[in-house]
C-alpha positions as CSV (number, residue, x, y, z in Angstrom):
1,M,-43.3,46.4,8.4
2,V,-46.4,45.4,10.6
3,T,-45.9,45.8,14.5
4,L,-47.6,43.2,16.4
5,A,-48.9,44.0,19.7
6,R,-47.2,43.3,22.8
7,A,-47.2,39.7,24.1
8,R,-48.8,39.8,27.5
9,S,-49.5,36.3,28.5
10,D,-47.0,33.6,29.3
11,S,-48.3,31.7,26.2
12,A,-48.0,34.6,24.1
13,K,-44.4,35.3,25.0
14,E,-43.5,31.6,24.3
15,A,-45.1,32.2,20.8
16,R,-43.5,35.1,20.0
17,R,-40.2,33.8,21.2
18,A,-40.7,30.6,19.0
19,D,-41.6,33.0,16.1
20,I,-38.3,34.9,16.6
21,L,-36.1,31.4,16.7
22,H,-38.0,30.3,13.5
23,Q,-37.4,33.8,11.5
24,T,-33.5,33.8,12.7
25,L,-33.3,29.9,11.4
26,T,-34.9,31.1,8.0
27,L,-32.3,33.9,7.8
28,W,-29.5,31.7,9.0
29,Q,-30.0,29.1,6.3
30,T,-29.1,31.7,3.5
31,H,-26.8,34.1,5.4
32,R,-23.7,33.9,7.0
33,Y,-23.5,34.7,10.4
34,E,-22.1,38.3,10.5
35,D,-24.9,39.2,7.9
36,V,-27.9,38.2,9.9
37,T,-28.9,41.2,12.1
38,L,-31.0,41.8,14.9
39,Q,-32.9,44.3,12.8
40,A,-33.5,42.1,10.1
41,V,-35.0,39.5,12.8
42,A,-36.9,42.1,14.1
43,E,-38.6,43.2,10.7
44,R,-39.5,39.4,9.9
45,V,-41.4,38.9,13.2
46,G,-43.2,42.2,13.2
47,L,-41.2,43.7,16.2
48,T,-39.3,46.8,16.9
49,K,-35.5,46.2,17.7
50,P,-35.9,47.3,21.4
51,A,-39.0,45.0,21.8
52,L,-36.9,42.2,20.4
53,Y,-34.3,43.0,23.3
54,G,-36.9,42.0,25.6
55,Y,-36.5,38.6,24.4
56,F,-32.9,38.4,23.3
57,P,-30.6,41.3,24.6
58,T,-27.8,40.3,22.1
59,K,-27.2,38.4,18.8
60,E,-25.3,36.1,20.8
61,T,-28.1,35.1,23.3
62,L,-30.5,34.6,20.2
63,F,-27.9,32.5,18.3
64,L,-27.3,30.6,21.5
65,A,-30.8,29.9,22.0
66,L,-31.1,28.5,18.4
67,Y,-28.0,26.4,18.8
68,E,-29.9,24.7,21.8
69,D,-33.1,24.1,19.5
70,L,-30.8,22.6,16.8
71,V,-28.4,20.6,18.9
72,G,-31.9,19.3,20.9
73,A,-33.2,18.1,17.8
74,W,-30.0,16.4,16.5
75,L,-29.3,14.8,19.9
76,E,-33.3,13.6,19.5
77,D,-32.5,12.1,16.2
78,L,-29.2,10.2,17.4
79,T,-30.8,8.9,20.4
80,R,-33.6,7.4,18.3
81,H,-31.0,6.0,15.7
82,V,-28.6,4.8,18.5
83,R,-31.7,2.8,20.4
84,L,-32.7,1.0,17.1
85,G,-29.4,0.6,15.4
86,G,-27.8,-2.3,17.7
87,T,-24.2,-2.1,18.1
88,H,-21.7,-0.4,16.2
89,S,-18.2,-0.3,15.1
90,P,-16.2,3.0,15.4
91,A,-16.7,3.3,11.6
92,S,-20.2,2.8,11.4
93,L,-21.1,5.1,14.4
94,A,-18.9,8.0,12.8
95,A,-21.0,7.3,9.6
96,L,-24.1,7.8,11.4
97,V,-23.0,10.6,13.0
98,C,-22.0,12.3,9.4
99,T,-25.4,11.2,8.0
100,L,-27.4,12.9,10.8
101,L,-25.0,15.8,10.7
102,A,-25.8,16.4,7.1
103,E,-29.7,16.1,7.4
104,H,-29.2,19.0,10.1
105,A,-27.2,21.3,8.2
106,A,-28.1,24.3,9.6
107,L,-26.5,23.2,13.2
108,T,-23.5,21.9,11.4
109,R,-23.1,25.2,10.1
110,L,-23.7,26.8,13.6
111,I,-21.4,24.7,15.7
112,P,-18.2,26.5,14.8
113,H,-19.6,29.7,16.3
114,L,-20.3,28.4,19.6
115,A,-17.0,29.0,21.8
116,G,-15.7,31.7,19.6
117,L,-18.7,33.9,19.5
118,L,-21.8,32.6,21.2
119,E,-20.5,32.1,24.2
120,R,-18.3,35.1,24.5
121,N,-20.9,37.7,25.3
122,I,-23.3,35.9,27.9
123,S,-23.8,36.4,31.5
124,E,-22.3,33.7,33.9
125,D,-26.0,32.9,34.9
126,R,-26.8,32.2,31.1
127,A,-23.9,30.3,30.6
128,R,-24.3,28.3,33.6
129,A,-27.9,27.6,32.6
130,H,-26.9,26.9,28.9
131,K,-24.2,24.3,30.1
132,G,-26.4,22.5,32.4
133,W,-29.3,22.3,29.9
134,L,-26.6,20.6,27.6
135,L,-25.3,18.3,30.0
136,G,-29.0,17.2,30.8
137,Q,-29.3,16.5,27.1
138,L,-26.4,14.6,26.7
139,Q,-26.7,12.2,29.8
140,P,-29.4,10.0,28.7
141,L,-27.5,9.4,25.6
142,A,-24.6,8.4,27.5
143,P,-25.2,4.8,28.5
144,L,-26.9,4.1,25.2
145,L,-23.6,5.0,23.3
146,E,-21.9,3.0,25.7
147,A,-23.9,-0.2,24.9
148,A,-24.1,0.5,21.1
149,L,-20.1,1.0,20.8
150,P,-18.5,-2.0,22.4
151,G,-15.2,-1.1,24.1
152,L,-16.2,2.2,25.1
153,P,-16.0,2.3,28.7
154,P,-18.5,3.8,31.2
155,G,-17.5,7.8,31.2
156,A,-16.3,7.9,27.8
157,S,-19.6,8.8,25.8
158,L,-19.5,12.4,27.2
159,P,-16.1,13.0,25.6
160,L,-17.0,11.3,22.7
161,L,-19.9,13.7,21.9
162,T,-17.6,16.8,23.0
163,Y,-14.7,15.9,20.8
164,T,-17.6,15.1,18.0
165,Q,-18.5,18.6,18.2
166,A,-14.9,20.0,18.4
167,L,-14.1,18.3,14.9
168,V,-16.9,19.8,13.4
169,A,-16.0,23.2,14.9
170,G,-12.4,22.6,13.3
171,L,-13.2,21.1,9.8
172,Y,-16.3,22.9,8.7
173,P,-14.4,26.4,8.4
174,M,-11.7,24.6,6.8
175,S,-13.8,23.1,3.8
176,D,-15.4,26.5,3.6
177,P,-13.0,29.0,3.0
178,T,-13.2,32.5,1.6
179,P,-13.3,33.0,-2.0
180,A,-9.5,34.2,-2.1
181,V,-8.4,31.1,-0.3
182,H,-10.8,29.1,-2.3
183,A,-9.0,30.0,-5.5
184,A,-5.5,29.7,-4.1
185,L,-5.9,26.0,-3.3
186,Q,-6.9,25.3,-6.8
187,D,-3.0,25.5,-7.4
188,P,-2.2,22.1,-8.0
189,E,0.5,21.9,-5.4
190,L,-2.2,22.9,-3.1
191,L,-4.6,20.7,-3.7
192,L,-3.9,18.8,-0.9
193,L,-4.7,21.2,1.5
194,C,-8.3,21.3,0.5
195,V,-10.7,19.6,3.0
196,Q,-14.0,18.0,1.8
197,F,-16.0,18.3,5.1
198,G,-18.0,15.0,4.9
199,P,-14.9,12.4,3.9
200,A,-12.8,14.5,6.3
201,L,-15.2,14.5,9.4
202,Q,-15.9,10.6,8.9
203,Q,-12.2,9.7,8.7
204,S,-11.5,12.1,12.0
205,L,-14.6,10.3,13.9
206,T,-13.6,6.8,13.0
207,A,-10.1,7.6,14.4
208,L,-11.6,9.4,17.3
209,Y,-13.9,6.4,18.4
210,A,-11.6,3.9,17.6
211,G,-9.0,5.6,19.8
212,L,-11.5,6.4,22.7
213,C,-12.3,2.4,23.0
214,T,-8.5,1.7,22.9
215,V,-7.0,4.2,25.0
216,T,-10.1,4.3,27.9
217,G,-10.2,0.4,27.6
218,S,-6.4,0.1,28.3
219,Q,-6.6,1.8,31.4
C-alpha cells in the first residue's frame, strides 16, 4: 500500500474525502455492508486507518455520507424527470420511481441500512445536520410532485417520499434472502412468500400514491 501525504489545504482535504467516498462506493457495489471494512477502504485510498478516522470516525458516518451522495443524485434525477414529464397517474409515477431506483442500484441496496445501522451510531449534531440536509433536498421537489400528481394536496409530497423510502427499506431485504431462506422458498407451498423486488415495489408504490391522493384529498 502506498501511503499518501497528509492533505493540508481545504481543497486537498475535500479531494481526499471524495476519493474515500468513491472507493467506498466501489467496494459497496460488489460487497455486502458487513464485508466492507474501514481497513479495506483505507488501503484503497492509500491512508492509514487512523488517518481515515480523521475524515470518518466510524463506518456508520462513512456510509451515511455515501448515502447522502447517492440519494442526492437520485433526487436530482427524479426532479429532472418530474419537471419534464407533465402530469402523472399514481401508476405512472410509481413506474418512474421504480425505474430510477433500478438505475441507482447502489442507493437501493443502501436504503435498508439507513435507519437500522447508519443512523444508530452518530452524534446528535451529525443527526441534525443529516436530517436538515435531507429536508433541504426534498423541499424543492415537493411542489413539483404536487403539480405532477393531480389530487396530491399541499404537504403530502414529503410523506410520499418518506414512505417510498420505507417501502424500499422493507421490500428489498425480503427480495434478497439468505441462501438458506432462498432454498426454503423454492418449496412449491412457499413460493407465494417469495418477493420480487421490482414488481412488488411498483405495486406497493402505486397503491401508496393513490391512497395519499384519496385520503388527503378527502380531508
